N, C-alpha and C positions, 0 to 999 in steps of 0.2 A: 568756445570752439577749439577743438584739439587739432593743432596744425603740426604736421610732421614733414620735414624736408630732409633730403639727403645731401650732405655737404661734401663728403669724400668717400671714395671706395677704393680699397687697396686689394688687388687680387694676385695670388701667387699659386702657380701650378694648379690652376683650376680649369678642367677640360682643356681647351686649346690655347689658353692664355698662360704663358709662363710667368710674366710679371707685368702688372699694370696698375698705375695710380691715376685716379680720375678725381678732379675737383669739379663740383657741380654748382651751378647758380640756379636761379628760379626757372630759367629757360636754357636747357643744355641740349646740344645736338651732337650725336655720335655718328661719325661717317666711317664707312668701311664697305669693301666689296662683299659680295655674298660669301659666307663660309669663313670669314675672318674672325668673327666673335662678337658681333653686336648683341645677339640674343643671349650669348654667354654672360654678358654683363648683367642683364636682367635676371638670368638664372642664378648668378652669384649673389645678387641682392636677396632674392627669395630664399636661397639656401641659407644665407646668413641669418635670416629671421626665423624660418620655419623648417629648414632641412629638406626643402622640396625645390624642384625647378619651376620655371614660370608656367609650365603646363600642369602644375599640381602633381607631378610624379615624385614619389619618395625614392623609388629605386631607379636611379639613373647614374651613369658613369661620370664621376667628377675627376678621376685621375687622368693626367695627360698621357698621350699615346706616342710611341716612337714612329719612325718612318714605315715600319711594317704593320702598324695598327695594333701593336701590343702595349699593354700597360707598363709604364716606366716604374719599376719598383723603388722602394725606399725614398719616396717623395712625400713631403707634407703639403697638403692642400689647405690653403689658408685664405680667408676673406675677412677684411677689417672694414667696418663702416662707421662713419661718424654722422650721427643724426642730430637734427635740431628739433626738439620737441617743446613747442611753446616757449622758445627762448632758452631752454636748457640743452646743453650739449651732452650727448651720450655716445660713448665709444663701445661698439659691439665687435666681438671677435669670435670666429668659429674656426677650429683647426681639426682637420681630419688626417690621421697619420697611421702608418703601419706599425705593428708591434713585432719586434724581432728579438728572440730569446736564444741565448747560447747555453745549451744544456751541457752538463758534465760529460766529458768523454768525446764530445763532438768538436771538430775543428772550426765549423762555421755556425753562425746563428741561424735559427729557423723562424719562418713566418708563423705567428700564432694568432693573427686576426687584426682587426682595425679598431681604432678608438677615436672618439670625438671629444675635443676639449673646448670649453666655453669660457668666455671672459666678458665681464660687464664693467666698463670703465677700468680695464686692466686688472680686475679682481677675478681670480678663477672661481667658477661656479658649477654646481651640479646641473645635469641636464634638466631635471625636474624644476629646479629653481629658475634656470634660464628661461625655460618655456613659460613658466608662470609669469615672469616679469615681462616677457614679450606680449603675452595675452593681456596683461594689464595696460600695456602701452598701446596695443592695436590688435583687435580681434582678427584672427586669421581669415575667416570667411568674409568679413567686411573688407579687409585688405585686398583680397582677390578682386572684389567688385569695384573698388575705387582706384585701382592702379593700372587696370588693363581695360581699354575701351571695348574690347570684344567679350569680356568675361561675363557680363550680365546676360547677353543674348546667347551665350554658350550654355547657360543653365537650362534645365528642363522647364518646359512652359509652366508646369504646376508650381515650380519654385519661383519662377519670375513673377507669376501671378500673386503668389503669397507676399512677396516683397512689396509689390505695388499696392496691394490692399493694406498692408501695414503702413505704408507711406500715406495713403489716403485717409486712414483713420475712419471714424464713424461717418456714415453717409445718412443724412436725414431727408426723407421724402414725405410730402404731404399726401398720403394715400386717401385720407378722408375726402379731400376735394375731388378725388377721382372715383368716389363711390365704392371704395374697397374695404368698407367696414367689416364685411364677412370674412375677408382674407386675414385681416388683422386679428380677428377673434380666433380663427383657426390656427394661426401661427403662435398663439400663446402657449400651446402645449407641444408643438412640433415645429421643426424648421421648414422653410419654404421648399427645400429639396425633398424632404420627407413627405410633405403634403402633395407636391407635384407627382412624386412616384406613386403615392397611395391613390390619388385620383386617376392617374393613368392606368394603374393596374385594375381599378374597379371598372373603368370604362371598357377596357379590353375584355374583362370578364363578362360584363353585361352584354356587350356586342356579340360575343361568342354564344351566350345563352339565348339571345334573341334569334340568332342565326339557326340555332338547333330546334327552336319551337315548332316551325312548320313541319319539319321532319318527324318530330315526336307526335304531332297531331295526326300526320299521315299514317304513322305506325299504329296508333290507337284505332283509327278509322278502318285500317285493313284488318285488324284483329277482331272487329265486331262480327259476331255470328249472324246468320240470317234469321229473320223474324218468323217463329213457328206459329201454328194454329192454336192459340191459347185455350179457346173454348173447348175444342175437341180433347185436348190434353187434360183439362180439368174434369170433364165428364168421365174420361177413362180412369182417372185417379179416384173419383168417387166410387166407381164400380169395384175397383180392386180393394179399396178400404173397407167396403161392405163385406166383401168376401173374406177379408182378413178378420173382421170382427166376428163373423159366423164361426170360423175355424177356432179362434181363441176361446169362444163360448164352449165349444165341444171339448177342447183341451181342459178347460176349467172344470167341467163336470167329471171327466175321467180323473182329474187330479184329486178331486174331493173323495171319489171312491177309493182311490189308491191310498189316500190319507187314512181312511178307516181300516183298510187292510193292514197298513203299517202299524197302526195302533195295536191291532190284535196280535200281530207278530211280535211286537215289542213286549206285550204283556206275557206271552209264552216264554220269551227269552229271559225276562226278569224272573219268572217262576223257576226256570231251569237254573239260573245263576244262584238263586237262594238255596235250592236243594244241593247244588255242588258245594256251596259254602259250608253248609252243615256237614256234608260228607267229609270235607277237608278237616274240619274240627275233630270228627270221629277218627279219621285216619291218624291225626297227630296224637290223640290220646292213646290209641291202640299201639302205635309205634313206641311211645314212651313206656307203656306197660310191658311190651315184649322185651324191651331192653332191660327193664328192672328184673323181669323173671329169669332172664338168661345170664345176668351178671353175677360173677362169683364174689365172695366176701374176701377182700384183700386188705382189710383194715389192720389186721395183726402184722402183716408183712410191712405195710406202710409205716406203722409205729416202730417196728424193729429197725427198719432202714433209717428212720429219722434218728433213733438212738445211735445207730452205727455211724452216721455222719457226724454226730456230736462227739462220739468217742474218737473218731479219726482226727477231728479238728483239735481236740484236747491233746492227743498223742503228738501231733505235729508241733503244737505250741511247746510241749515238754521237750521235744528234740531240739527246737530252735533255742530255748532257754539254756539247755545243757551245753549246746555248742558255744554259746556266748560265755558261759561260766568257764569252760575249758580254755577258751581263747584268753580270757582275762587271767587265768592261772598261769598260762604260758608266758604272758607278758610280765606278770609279777616275778616269775622264776628268772626271766632274762634280766630284770632289774637287780634281783638278788645276786645272780652270778656276777654281774658287773661290779656290784659293791664289794663282793668277796675278793675279786681281782684287785680292786683299788686298795683294800685292806692289806693284802699280801704285798703290794708294791710299797705301801707305807712302812710295813715291817722291815722290808729289805733296806729301804732308805734310812730307817731309824738305826738299824744295825751298822750300816755304813758310816753314818755321822758319829755314832757313839764310839766307833773304833778310831776316829781321827785323833792325831796327836800333833803337837806343835814342835817343829824343829827350826833352829836358827841358822841363818846364813851369815857368814862373816861380813859380807858386803853390806848387810843391813845396818852396820854400825860404823859407817864412814860418812863424812860430810858429803852431801851430794854436789856441792860447789867445788870444794878444793880437794876432795877425796882423802882428807886426813882422817885417821881413826879416832873415834870418840875416846874420852877418858874412861877408865875402868868403872868408876862410879856411875857415869852416864850410861854405860853399857848395861849394867845390872838394872838400873831404873827402867831403861828401854825394854829390857827383856821382861821385867815384871809387868809393864804396861801392856806389852804384846800378848803375854800369857793371859792376863785378865780379860783383854778384849776377845781372845780366842775362846776362852771358857764361856764368857757371856753369850757370844754368838752361837756357840755349840748348844748351850742350854736352851737358848731361845728357839733354835730350829727344832730341837728335840721336843720342846713343849708344843710347838705348832703342829708337829706330826702327831703327838698324843691327842691334841684337841680334835684334829681331823679324824683320827681313828675312833674317838668316842662318838663323833657325829655319825660316822659310817656304821658303827655298831648299833646305834639307836635306829637308824634307817633299816638295817638288816633284820633287827628283831621285829619291827613293825611289818616288814614284808613277809617274814616267816609266819607271823600270826595271821596275816591276810591269806597266805597260801593254805594254811591249816583250815581256815574257815571255808575257803573255796573247795578244798578236798571234801569237807563235810557236805557242802551243797551239791557237789558232783555225785556223791554217793546217794543222797536223797533224790536227786533228779533221775538217776538211773533206776532207782527203785520205783519211782512214780511212772516212768516211761514203760517199765516192764509191766506194771499194773494195767496201764492203758492198753498195751498190746494184748494182754490176756483178755481184757474185756472185749476188744475188737474181735478176737478169734471166737469168743463165746457167742457174740451177736451174729456173726456170719454163719455159724453152725445153726443157730435158731432160725435164721431166715431160710436157709436151705431146707430145713425140716418142714417149715410151714409151706414152702413152695411145693415140696413133694406131696404133702397132704392135699393141697389144692389141685394138683395135677391128677390125683387119683380119683377125683369126683367126676361124675358124668357131665359132659358138655352139651348145651342146647344152643342152637343158632337163632338169633333174633328174627331173621327173615321167615323162618319156618313158623315160629310162634306167632308172628304178626299175621301171616296168611291164615293160620288157623283161627285167630281171633276175629278177622274180618269175615270169614265164612260163617261163623257162629253168631254174628251180630245181625239180628233180625231187622232192625230199623235201617241199617246201612244197605242190606240186600234189597229191602223194599223200595228205598229211594232210587237205587240203580234202575229198577224196572220202571219207576215213574219217569225218570229222565228219558229213557228209551221211548216211552209212549209219547211224551211231549215233543221230542225231536221228530218223530214220525209224523205227528200232527202238523208240525212246522213246515215240513216239506210239501204238504198238500196245499198250503196257502200261496197263491201266485198273484202278482200285481196285474192290473189291466194294461195291455199293450196298446200304445197310441203312436207308433212309429210312422204310420201313414199320414196321420194328422200333422205330425211335426214336419215331415218332408213337404206336405202340401203348404204349410205355413211359410216355409223357406222360399218356395217357388213364388208364392203370392207376394211376399215381401220384396223379392228380387224384381218382380214386375212393377211394384210401387216405386222402387228406387229408380228404375229406368225412366218412368214418367216424370219423377221429380227432377232428374238430371236434365230432361228435355225442357222442363219449366224453368230451371235455373238459368237457361240461356237468356231469359228476359232480364234477370238481374245483371248478367254480364253486359247486355246491351245498354241498360240504364247506367251502369258504372262507367262504360266507355264514353257515353254521351256526357256524363258529369265530368269525366277527366278531360274531355275536349274543351268543355266550357272553362274548367280550371286553367288549362294551358293558355287559352285565349285571354283570360283575365290576367294571368301571369305576364303574358306578352305585353299587355297594356301597361301594367305596373312597371315592367322593366323599361319600356320606352319612356315613361315619365321620369324614372330614375336616371336614365341616360341623359335626358334633356337637362335635369338638375345638375348632374355631374359635369356635363359639357359647359354649362354656364360657369360653374366654379373653376373649371380648367381654363376657360377664357379669361376669367378674372385673375387667376394665378399667372397666366402669361403676361397680362397687363402689369401685374405687380412686379414680375421679374424684369419686364422691359423698362419700367420706370426706375427700378434699382440699377439696371444696366446703364441707362442713360446718365443717371446721377453719379454712379461710380466712375464711369469712363470720363465724364466731364470733370469730376474732382481730381482724378489722377492726371489727366492731360493738362490741367491747370499748372501742375508742378514742373512741366517741361516746356522749353522754348521752341525747339525745332523738331522734336519727335513726338509722336502720339501712339497710343496703344489701343488695340482692339481686344477687348476682354471677353467678347461673346460672338459666336458665329451663328447666323440664321440659317436653319435647314430648309429644305424644300417644303416641308409641311408647316413652316412658320415657327417651329420650336427653336429655342435658344439653347446652345450648348457652350460650356465654358471653354475658353482658349486664352492665349496671351501672345499677341503678335505685335511687334514694333513696326510702325509705319513711318516712312520718311516721305512727306508730301504725298501720302496715299500709297506709296510703293512699299511692299513688304521689305523688311530689313535684309533678308537673305538675297533679294533680287537687286539691291542697291549696289552702286559702285563702291570701291574701297574708300574713297574720300568721304562719301556720304556715311558709310558705316562708322568711320573713325570719328567724325564730327557728332554723329548720333550717339556714339559711345561716350564721348566727352560730355555731351548734354546730360546723358543718364548719370554719369559719374557726378556731375555738379549737383544733381537732385539728391543722389544718394549721400553725398558729403553733407549737404544741408540736413538730411534726415538723421544721419548717424552722428552729426556734429563732429566730423573728423575729415581732415584733408591729408592726403599722402601723395607721394610722387606718382605721376602718371607716366608709364612707359608706353610710348606710341611707336609700334613697329610699322614698317612700310610708310614712314612719315613723308617720303619723297612723293607719295601719291596725293598729298594734301597741299594745295597752294594756300588756302585760307582756312585757318583753324579758329574755331570759336573760342570765346573767352572762358577762362577757368581760374578759380582761386588757388588751385593746386599747382605744385611744382611740375613742370613739363619736361620730360626727358625723351627726346626724339631719336629714334633709331632709323638712320637714313642710308639707303643703298647708294654707294658711290664706287663706280668701277675703277676710278683712278686711285682710290685709297686702298692699297694692299695692306696697310697697317691702320689700326684704329686711330682716328683723329677726333679730337674733342673741341667743340666751340661753345663758349658760354656767352650768350648775347640776349638782348631784349628782342623778343619776336613781335612782329607787327600783328596784333590780334584785331579781329573785326567783330565787335560785340553783337551786332544784330544782323550779321551776314547770314543769308539763307544757305542751306547746304546744297 
């Protein structure tokens, strides 16, 4: 069992309390008039643990106020608590303070926000770590329920119900002895709530369907047509069918006659088509012949033009080749001119170097360190060395120029030879191009001559020749006359007209359809009667299904009621003076979930303050046993309770006392009545 007691609480600048130190015993009473700060002590304790007041509010004003109701700035709000947790003493401290920062250039510091500092056994700690250790010590939600007698009943009824069901644990009911095997089988795949909702939905649906069936039967009955004279209609139909049969026989005879007529017309049309096909062949042959007879011989001109095109192509190639050779010669000439310029530059440089002589400066024969003049023998030796070096250098440079000149001479001779060969190719190319040009001129003259000869011959038009050939073709002219004869014969063949019979057949068929529609009323009447029987059968089946479902619904209600009784009995066994109603019976007998605390049958909200407090302590005792944790119980309005039930938790009573304008603490052993009724 985890037992937590509050040994001491030190409060500084917290809400209306400037400074207060309180030592607690197992049973402590705090006396003060209204508004002096009794609840503030409870707020300070919850703020120390969770950063909230006793009403579970995180955003509440903890800073003290001046006489005008304004926050007093630059004050630190501090709460220190000493707890005893299973024999181990723990010191908790939470400090809330303002941050004031003096910025450069400003005379006074500026407010920049608030900060909270946490201590655990005087060791500074981050907020996250502090919260984590508090939760390890005591869960916040559990703390609310076991420190305030009114906390549990302030929960939503759904949350209260969940806690009580957790406390009760598994509830076992012998459903087999109550004949509910069918419900046990159905609840294997769905919950009892799902089954109840499903059965209720099905019952509602079936009832609605049963309610609609009489109306549907009435609608079908009203839609039934009146019974006609069937025998008379059948006799009339027989007469009209005979008439239709007679008309169709006549149409069949005329159809066969027209079929023979169509065969004869088709044979004549085929004969005309064959003659026209032969004529088309004759026309094609005569057109080809007319074209051949009127066409002039241009073969010589075509041959000459082909030669002319070849000559022009060869001439163009000769010009392109000549252009390339000329360009190549120009490039070679540029290279040769460049080499000649380099040779002239080398000649000038050779002449300049060859003219160079060595002259001596007297300063060249002094020591570079001390400036003393060399000996005469040393001077001559120095001069001979300098002259030898000068001549060697001069000879080497002249030789280098001679070598470069020889190389340039070789290059210039090769280029000159290339240019000479290119000149020969240019002359040959010009000669060949002139020859090609002469041949082109000759061919053009020959073509002009042939064209003039062709133009001087007599011209015949193909259309005229074609007309003449057609008029002289005996077979063609004879076939034209044959086609005219056959087409004239074709116009004399006319089909047999049966429009009157066709119209009479339409009228007869329309009369037959009218009689059939009148006879179809019988089918409608039979279908309506069959539908009425189906609806009556459906009504009977639905009624049986409704009875089956209502039986299951009754068993479900029995199942739920047995569960309710077992659950409420097991839960209420956990409490001494308070009981709980977990289900409410509706007018129709159905059970709906609820969670209402009862004190001797009186709802918790309707009980007096003393009863509520004692009921709350009773609930706390059960919760402490379930959660295996005891924590201090703060009892507000304790003056309303003369007899307080027993509890294993530390009791801190907040008592209104008009005479105590300052908080007064009494630590004493209270007289508890273990089995006293509320």
